[in-house]
C-alpha atoms as a printed R data frame, in Angstrom:
    type eleno elety resid chain resno       x      y       z
1   ATOM     1    CA   MET     A     1  -5.411 10.252   9.055
2   ATOM     2    CA   SER     A     2  -6.458  9.807   5.497
3   ATOM     3    CA   SER     A     3  -6.628  8.067   2.363
4   ATOM     4    CA   HIS     A     4  -7.157  9.512  -1.128
5   ATOM     5    CA   THR     A     5  -5.729  9.668  -4.646
6   ATOM     6    CA   VAL     A     6  -3.197 12.355  -5.795
7   ATOM     7    CA   GLY     A     7  -5.285 15.695  -6.594
8   ATOM     8    CA   LEU     A     8  -7.603 15.594  -3.580
9   ATOM     9    CA   GLY     A     9  -7.587 16.933  -0.786
10  ATOM    10    CA   ALA     A    10  -5.696 15.951  18.304
11  ATOM    11    CA   PHE     A    11  -3.273 15.778  22.917
12  ATOM    12    CA   ALA     A    12  -4.403 12.612  24.998
13  ATOM    13    CA   ARG     A    13  -2.060 10.290  23.186
14  ATOM    14    CA   SER     A    14  -1.912  8.100  26.265
15  ATOM    15    CA   LEU     A    15  -5.826  7.447  25.871
16  ATOM    16    CA   MET     A    16  -6.265  7.180  22.011
17  ATOM    17    CA   LEU     A    17  -3.085  5.560  20.986
18  ATOM    18    CA   ALA     A    18  -4.676  2.140  20.045
19  ATOM    19    CA   VAL     A    19  -7.826  3.685  18.805
20  ATOM    20    CA   LEU     A    20  -5.641  5.646  16.379
21  ATOM    21    CA   ALA     A    21  -3.729  2.668  15.449
22  ATOM    22    CA   GLY     A    22  -6.860  0.713  14.681
23  ATOM    23    CA   SER     A    23  -8.513  3.380  13.098
24  ATOM    24    CA   ALA     A    24  -5.562  3.729  10.438
25  ATOM    25    CA   LEU     A    25  -7.014  0.591   9.224
26  ATOM    26    CA   LEU     A    26 -10.024  1.877   8.320
27  ATOM    27    CA   ALA     A    27  -8.534  5.433   6.729
28  ATOM    28    CA   GLY     A    28  -9.870  4.667   3.126
29  ATOM    29    CA   CYS     A    29 -12.471  7.043   3.236
30  ATOM    30    CA   ALA     A    30 -11.451 10.360   5.007
31  ATOM    31    CA   ALA     A    31 -10.862 13.687   3.621
32  ATOM    32    CA   ASP     A    32  -7.095 14.291   3.065
33  ATOM    33    CA   PRO     A    33  -5.789 17.225   5.634
34  ATOM    34    CA   GLY     A    34  -2.921 17.902   2.869
35  ATOM    35    CA   THR     A    35  -5.546 19.315   0.073
36  ATOM    36    CA   ALA     A    36  -6.892 22.606  -0.211
37  ATOM    37    CA   PRO     A    37 -10.644 22.954   0.262
38  ATOM    38    CA   GLY     A    38 -13.110 22.497  -2.199
39  ATOM    39    CA   SER     A    39 -11.813 19.291  -3.872
40  ATOM    40    CA   GLY     A    40 -14.014 16.629  -2.926
41  ATOM    41    CA   SER     A    41 -14.404 12.924  -3.199
42  ATOM    42    CA   SER     A    42 -16.162 13.122  -6.457
43  ATOM    43    CA   ALA     A    43 -12.955 13.623  -8.239
44  ATOM    44    CA   ARG     A    44 -11.388 10.501  -6.566
45  ATOM    45    CA   THR     A    45  -9.743  7.866  -8.986
46  ATOM    46    CA   PRO     A    46 -10.543  4.131  -8.042
47  ATOM    47    CA   THR     A    47  -7.737  2.081  -7.045
48  ATOM    48    CA   THR     A    48  -6.652 -0.663  -9.262
49  ATOM    49    CA   ALA     A    49  -3.862 -3.230  -9.164
50  ATOM    50    CA   ALA     A    50  -1.808 -0.370 -11.192
51  ATOM    51    CA   ASN     A    51  -1.868  2.097  -8.899
52  ATOM    52    CA   LEU     A    52   1.011  3.101  -6.623
53  ATOM    53    CA   SER     A    53   0.290  2.883  -2.492
54  ATOM    54    CA   LEU     A    54   1.779  5.994  -0.801
55  ATOM    55    CA   VAL     A    55   1.754  5.524   2.991
56  ATOM    56    CA   ALA     A    56   3.059  8.119   5.692
57  ATOM    57    CA   ILE     A    57   3.234  7.829   9.245
58  ATOM    58    CA   GLY     A    58   4.245  9.981  12.205
59  ATOM    59    CA   ASP     A    59   3.579 13.083  14.038
60  ATOM    60    CA   SER     A    60   1.590 16.223  13.230
61  ATOM    61    CA   ILE     A    61   4.414 17.593  10.823
62  ATOM    62    CA   PRO     A    62   3.215 15.401   7.645
63  ATOM    63    CA   ASN     A    63  -0.315 15.498   9.106
64  ATOM    64    CA   ASN     A    64  -0.865 19.005   7.682
65  ATOM    65    CA   SER     A    65  -3.932 19.650  10.082
66  ATOM    66    CA   PRO     A    66  -6.364 22.688   8.817
67  ATOM    67    CA   SER     A    67  -5.900 24.009  12.520
68  ATOM    68    CA   ASP     A    68  -2.270 24.321  11.792
69  ATOM    69    CA   CYS     A    69  -2.391 25.385   8.171
70  ATOM    70    CA   PRO     A    70  -5.947 26.271   6.765
71  ATOM    71    CA   GLY     A    71  -6.061 25.898   2.802
72  ATOM    72    CA   CYS     A    72  -2.778 24.241   2.624
73  ATOM    73    CA   THR     A    73  -1.607 21.662   0.426
74  ATOM    74    CA   GLY     A    74   0.606 19.106   2.629
75  ATOM    75    CA   PHE     A    75   3.991 17.819   1.512
76  ATOM    76    CA   VAL     A    76   2.787 14.397   1.320
77  ATOM    77    CA   ALA     A    77  -0.082 15.257  -1.173
78  ATOM    78    CA   ARG     A    78   2.717 17.450  -3.173
79  ATOM    79    CA   TYR     A    79   5.417 14.551  -3.011
80  ATOM    80    CA   ALA     A    80   2.836 12.006  -4.310
81  ATOM    81    CA   LYS     A    81   1.932 14.260  -7.095
82  ATOM    82    CA   ALA     A    82   5.368 14.333  -7.898
83  ATOM    83    CA   VAL     A    83   5.935 10.603  -7.943
84  ATOM    84    CA   GLN     A    84   2.850 10.092 -10.221
85  ATOM    85    CA   ASP     A    85   4.508 12.790 -12.536
86  ATOM    86    CA   ALA     A    86   7.736 10.815 -12.814
87  ATOM    87    CA   THR     A    87   6.140  7.301 -13.054
88  ATOM    88    CA   GLY     A    88   2.970  7.974 -14.958
89  ATOM    89    CA   LYS     A    89   1.021  5.929 -12.379
90  ATOM    90    CA   VAL     A    90  -1.654  6.980 -10.354
91  ATOM    91    CA   VAL     A    91  -0.699  7.065  -6.514
92  ATOM    92    CA   ASP     A    92  -3.066  6.439  -3.807
93  ATOM    93    CA   VAL     A    93  -2.279  8.303  -0.726
94  ATOM    94    CA   HIS     A    94  -3.177  7.133   2.738
95  ATOM    95    CA   ASN     A    95  -1.473  9.650   5.587
96  ATOM    96    CA   LEU     A    96  -1.852  7.867   8.868
97  ATOM    97    CA   SER     A    97   0.297 10.651  10.627
98  ATOM    98    CA   GLN     A    98  -1.176 11.868  13.893
99  ATOM    99    CA   HIS     A    99  -1.859 15.056  15.159
100 ATOM   100    CA   ASN     A   100  -1.497 14.265  19.231
101 ATOM   101    CA   GLY     A   101   1.816 14.864  20.251
102 ATOM   102    CA   LEU     A   102   3.180 11.531  18.977
103 ATOM   103    CA   ASP     A   103   6.977 10.685  19.597
104 ATOM   104    CA   LEU     A   104   9.212  7.959  18.601
105 ATOM   105    CA   PRO     A   105   8.762  5.543  21.533
106 ATOM   106    CA   GLY     A   106   4.800  6.066  20.797
107 ATOM   107    CA   LEU     A   107   5.057  5.329  17.383
108 ATOM   108    CA   LEU     A   108   6.996  2.100  17.672
109 ATOM   109    CA   ALA     A   109   4.544  0.848  20.393
110 ATOM   110    CA   GLU     A   110   1.881  1.085  17.747
111 ATOM   111    CA   LEU     A   111   3.887  0.144  14.702
112 ATOM   112    CA   ASP     A   112   2.368 -3.119  14.132
113 ATOM   113    CA   GLY     A   113  -0.971 -1.459  13.688
114 ATOM   114    CA   PHE     A   114   0.256  0.118  10.400
115 ATOM   115    CA   LYS     A   115   2.085 -3.152   9.126
116 ATOM   116    CA   GLN     A   116  -0.580 -3.981   6.383
117 ATOM   117    CA   GLN     A   117  -0.484 -0.622   4.973
118 ATOM   118    CA   LEU     A   118   3.299 -0.390   5.125
119 ATOM   119    CA   THR     A   119   3.556 -4.072   3.746
120 ATOM   120    CA   HIS     A   120   1.801 -2.906   0.486
121 ATOM   121    CA   ALA     A   121   3.219  0.562   0.164
122 ATOM   122    CA   ASP     A   122   5.299  1.412  -2.857
123 ATOM   123    CA   VAL     A   123   6.154  4.809  -1.246
124 ATOM   124    CA   ILE     A   124   6.441  5.217   2.471
125 ATOM   125    CA   ILE     A   125   7.353  8.558   4.376
126 ATOM   126    CA   VAL     A   126   8.230  8.713   7.952
127 ATOM   127    CA   GLY     A   127   8.073 11.849   9.704
128 ATOM   128    CA   ILE     A   128   8.873 11.376  13.585
129 ATOM   129    CA   ALA     A   129  11.722 13.951  13.822
130 ATOM   130    CA   HIS     A   130  10.068 16.554  16.084
131 ATOM   131    CA   ASN     A   131   8.713 15.628  19.562
132 ATOM   132    CA   SER     A   132  11.141 13.173  21.044
133 ATOM   133    CA   ASN     A   133  14.103 15.898  20.709
134 ATOM   134    CA   GLU     A   134  14.991 17.422  24.320
135 ATOM   135    CA   LEU     A   135  13.611 20.709  22.878
136 ATOM   136    CA   ALA     A   136  10.235 19.472  22.347
137 ATOM   137    CA   SER     A   137  10.092 17.579  25.741
138 ATOM   138    CA   ASP     A   138   7.886 18.604  28.643
139 ATOM   139    CA   THR     A   139  10.757 18.061  30.947
140 ATOM   140    CA   PRO     A   140  13.768 18.856  28.908
141 ATOM   141    CA   CYS     A   141  16.905 17.085  29.977
142 ATOM   142    CA   GLY     A   142  15.169 16.446  33.145
143 ATOM   143    CA   GLY     A   143  14.258 20.045  33.943
144 ATOM   144    CA   THR     A   144  11.105 22.112  34.020
145 ATOM   145    CA   ARG     A   145   9.808 25.100  31.740
146 ATOM   146    CA   ASP     A   146   8.992 28.619  32.571
147 ATOM   147    CA   ASN     A   147   5.891 30.654  31.762
148 ATOM   148    CA   LYS     A   148   7.227 31.322  28.244
149 ATOM   149    CA   GLU     A   149   8.024 27.381  27.641
150 ATOM   150    CA   LEU     A   150  11.579 27.774  27.882
151 ATOM   151    CA   PRO     A   151  13.427 25.205  29.446
152 ATOM   152    CA   ASP     A   152  15.883 25.267  32.400
153 ATOM   153    CA   TRP     A   153  19.121 26.145  30.557
154 ATOM   154    CA   SER     A   154  21.210 24.913  33.082
155 ATOM   155    CA   LYS     A   155  19.989 21.322  32.306
156 ATOM   156    CA   MET     A   156  20.552 21.680  28.561
157 ATOM   157    CA   THR     A   157  24.119 20.621  28.446
158 ATOM   158    CA   ARG     A   158  26.341 18.907  25.871
159 ATOM   159    CA   ALA     A   159  26.152 15.806  28.078
160 ATOM   160    CA   CYS     A   160  22.402 15.911  27.924
161 ATOM   161    CA   SER     A   161  22.373 16.201  24.285
162 ATOM   162    CA   ALA     A   162  24.709 12.985  23.713
163 ATOM   163    CA   ALA     A   163  22.793 10.877  26.007
164 ATOM   164    CA   SER     A   164  19.587 11.747  24.302
165 ATOM   165    CA   VAL     A   165  21.268 10.916  21.043
166 ATOM   166    CA   ALA     A   166  22.843  7.668  22.204
167 ATOM   167    CA   LYS     A   167  19.060  6.922  23.725
168 ATOM   168    CA   TYR     A   168  17.262  7.386  20.450
169 ATOM   169    CA   ARG     A   169  19.619  6.073  18.014
170 ATOM   170    CA   PRO     A   170  18.874  2.346  18.447
171 ATOM   171    CA   LEU     A   171  15.059  3.123  18.285
172 ATOM   172    CA   TYR     A   172  15.331  4.861  15.212
173 ATOM   173    CA   GLY     A   173  17.311  2.022  14.033
174 ATOM   174    CA   GLN     A   174  14.466 -0.311  15.004
175 ATOM   175    CA   LEU     A   175  11.791  1.728  13.504
176 ATOM   176    CA   PHE     A   176  13.502  2.118   9.807
177 ATOM   177    CA   THR     A   177  14.653 -1.473   9.508
178 ATOM   178    CA   THR     A   178  11.352 -2.908  10.732
179 ATOM   179    CA   ILE     A   179   9.630 -1.026   7.977
180 ATOM   180    CA   ALA     A   180  12.067 -1.854   5.404
181 ATOM   181    CA   GLY     A   181  12.090 -5.213   6.202
182 ATOM   182    CA   TRP     A   182   8.262 -5.642   5.788
183 ATOM   183    CA   ARG     A   183   8.859 -4.644   2.069
184 ATOM   184    CA   HIS     A   184  10.877 -7.840   1.656
185 ATOM   185    CA   SER     A   185  13.468 -5.743  -0.877
186 ATOM   186    CA   LYS     A   186  10.447 -4.728  -2.925
187 ATOM   187    CA   PRO     A   187  10.997 -1.967  -5.017
188 ATOM   188    CA   THR     A   188   9.961  0.818  -2.567
189 ATOM   189    CA   ILE     A   189  10.681  4.540  -2.337
190 ATOM   190    CA   LEU     A   190  11.675  4.942   1.504
191 ATOM   191    CA   ARG     A   191  11.755  8.239   2.666
192 ATOM   192    CA   THR     A   192  11.845 10.441   6.156
193 ATOM   193    CA   ILE     A   193  12.467 14.076   7.470
194 ATOM   194    CA   ASN     A   194  14.903 15.488  10.117
195 ATOM   195    CA   ARG     A   195  14.123 18.389  12.487
196 ATOM   196    CA   TYR     A   196  13.943 22.020  11.455
197 ATOM   197    CA   ASN     A   197  14.650 24.781  14.037
198 ATOM   198    CA   ASP     A   198  10.987 26.058  15.113
199 ATOM   199    CA   VAL     A   199  12.996 27.940  17.955
200 ATOM   200    CA   LEU     A   200  15.158 30.270  16.585
201 ATOM   201    CA   GLY     A   201  13.312 33.403  15.672
202 ATOM   202    CA   ALA     A   202   9.832 32.272  17.124
203 ATOM   203    CA   PRO     A   203   7.739 35.521  17.861
204 ATOM   204    CA   THR     A   204   6.781 34.367  21.557
205 ATOM   205    CA   LEU     A   205  10.609 33.611  22.700
206 ATOM   206    CA   ASP     A   206  13.283 36.002  23.018
207 ATOM   207    CA   LEU     A   207  16.257 33.810  23.065
208 ATOM   208    CA   SER     A   208  19.858 35.400  23.809
209 ATOM   209    CA   PRO     A   209  22.645 34.376  21.481
210 ATOM   210    CA   GLY     A   210  24.096 31.459  23.713
211 ATOM   211    CA   GLN     A   211  20.492 30.012  24.211
212 ATOM   212    CA   ASN     A   212  20.281 29.856  20.541
213 ATOM   213    CA   ALA     A   213  23.595 28.543  20.188
214 ATOM   214    CA   VAL     A   214  22.207 25.562  22.967
215 ATOM   215    CA   VAL     A   215  19.422 24.705  20.393
216 ATOM   216    CA   LYS     A   216  21.508 24.764  17.648
217 ATOM   217    CA   LYS     A   217  24.099 22.332  19.308
218 ATOM   218    CA   PHE     A   218  21.063 19.812  19.848
219 ATOM   219    CA   LEU     A   219  19.799 20.086  16.683
220 ATOM   220    CA   ASP     A   220  23.575 19.820  15.056
221 ATOM   221    CA   ASP     A   221  23.653 16.406  17.244
222 ATOM   222    CA   TRP     A   222  20.162 15.122  16.782
223 ATOM   223    CA   ASN     A   223  19.895 15.198  12.831
224 ATOM   224    CA   PRO     A   224  22.939 13.547  11.710
225 ATOM   225    CA   MET     A   225  21.934 10.779  13.743
226 ATOM   226    CA   LEU     A   226  18.263 10.619  12.825
227 ATOM   227    CA   CYS     A   227  19.664 10.381   9.214
228 ATOM   228    CA   SER     A   228  22.429  8.117   9.829
229 ATOM   229    CA   ALA     A   229  19.986  5.406  11.338
230 ATOM   230    CA   ALA     A   230  17.822  5.775   8.260
231 ATOM   231    CA   ALA     A   231  20.442  5.460   5.596
232 ATOM   232    CA   LYS     A   232  21.601  2.272   7.264
233 ATOM   233    CA   ALA     A   233  18.248  0.830   6.715
234 ATOM   234    CA   GLY     A   234  17.935  2.191   3.101
235 ATOM   235    CA   PHE     A   235  15.922  5.603   3.711
236 ATOM   236    CA   GLY     A   236  16.674  8.845   1.914
237 ATOM   237    CA   CYS     A   237  16.632 11.690   4.845
238 ATOM   238    CA   ALA     A   238  15.392 14.984   3.484
239 ATOM   239    CA   ASP     A   239  17.442 17.682   4.995
240 ATOM   240    CA   LEU     A   240  14.840 19.863   6.302
241 ATOM   241    CA   TYR     A   241  17.279 21.533   8.860
242 ATOM   242    CA   ARG     A   242  19.443 23.069   6.178
243 ATOM   243    CA   ALA     A   243  16.381 23.807   3.719
244 ATOM   244    CA   PHE     A   244  14.646 25.801   6.607
245 ATOM   245    CA   ASN     A   245  17.604 27.173   8.419
246 ATOM   246    CA   GLY     A   246  20.067 27.656   5.994
247 ATOM   247    CA   PRO     A   247  23.953 25.788   5.714
248 ATOM   248    CA   SER     A   248  25.097 26.866   9.015
249 ATOM   249    CA   GLY     A   249  21.586 26.482  10.719
250 ATOM   250    CA   GLN     A   250  21.193 29.496  12.098
251 ATOM   251    CA   ARG     A   251  18.537 31.250   9.586
252 ATOM   252    CA   PRO     A   252  15.091 31.488  11.423
253 ATOM   253    CA   SER     A   253  12.562 29.446   9.559
254 ATOM   254    CA   GLY     A   254  10.202 32.568   9.121
255 ATOM   255    CA   ASP     A   255   7.272 32.269   6.736
256 ATOM   256    CA   LEU     A   256   8.158 28.620   6.278
257 ATOM   257    CA   LEU     A   257   6.139 28.048   9.389
258 ATOM   258    CA   GLY     A   258   2.356 28.863  10.061
259 ATOM   259    CA   ALA     A   259   0.940 31.126  12.661
260 ATOM   260    CA   ASP     A   260   1.852 28.763  15.518
261 ATOM   261    CA   TYR     A   261   5.515 28.787  14.349
262 ATOM   262    CA   THR     A   262   5.785 25.037  14.599
263 ATOM   263    CA   HIS     A   263   3.990 23.364  11.655
264 ATOM   264    CA   PRO     A   264   4.926 24.162   8.278
265 ATOM   265    CA   SER     A   265   2.834 27.081   6.294
266 ATOM   266    CA   ASP     A   266   1.861 26.351   2.822
267 ATOM   267    CA   LYS     A   267   5.410 27.676   1.353
268 ATOM   268    CA   GLY     A   268   7.174 25.206   3.877
269 ATOM   269    CA   ASN     A   269   5.245 22.258   2.853
270 ATOM   270    CA   ALA     A   270   6.076 23.363  -0.784
271 ATOM   271    CA   LEU     A   271   9.810 23.447   0.208
272 ATOM   272    CA   ILE     A   272   9.652 19.962   1.938
273 ATOM   273    CA   GLY     A   273   7.995 18.588  -1.293
274 ATOM   274    CA   GLN     A   274  10.879 20.055  -3.396
275 ATOM   275    CA   VAL     A   275  13.572 18.684  -1.010
276 ATOM   276    CA   LEU     A   276  11.888 15.080  -1.196
277 ATOM   277    CA   THR     A   277  11.653 15.408  -4.965
278 ATOM   278    CA   THR     A   278  15.328 16.137  -5.322
279 ATOM   279    CA   GLN     A   279  16.190 12.809  -4.016
280 ATOM   280    CA   GLY     A   280  14.748 11.246  -6.799
281 ATOM   281    CA   PHE     A   281  12.470  8.241  -7.345
282 ATOM   282    CA   THR     A   282  14.690  5.093  -7.517
283 ATOM   283    CA   PRO     A   283  13.678  2.168  -7.778
284 ATOM   284    CA   LEU     A   284  10.319  3.395  -9.239
285 ATOM   285    CA   ALA     A   285  11.448  5.598 -12.123
């Protein structure tokens, strides 16, 4: 978690959730994980009433931990720079995302801990697309995983995908509606991201065409649900699925992902920043 001005630059959640939510309130002096090494706090611009506040919450995808992408500039910092360029105002970044396996129910449980920051944020980025999907579950569709971390494919059915979408649709609606409501219709850039495919082409996996088709089905169901819930609350949804995996969703993410083939590489972060930027800066610019 971090707080900085643009230009500056983690699995026992059940034990740490309350601590993380509370520590987010004190995040004003940490180094930004989305900034390349060597840029110290001495270059920080003091926050003023005229500055814009960007707050990011969610899982490890927007967190840009150095352990995932050493020396990388995260997409949160990249987008903040784009907002600054578009508005001519200094953007103070508060990246409160968490590198701890956070999923949507977990974020909702601690959401009130971020109310103060989100209520005063001019730009809000929510990144919570990854860990709730059955593809990332410890017990996907109620099954188990083998020693390669592959699911029990017999459990990964269309019915399971539909049930997962039905379960999470109202939760995403609650999340986005609550955050938007805290802004009381004040001019705010509201953005979220959907889930790219980090299974297709993973070097440690050897999936058959049929298994890849199952993965695609789960994402083809998941992402429209997430983006639809976001749109109903006034959030723009950055389509990382198509940006990373092509129009058909069948292209491996490749060098857009880091060494773990889960988190974005520097190139991937740059692409995410571009996708967010193409959505514009209304209503701030």
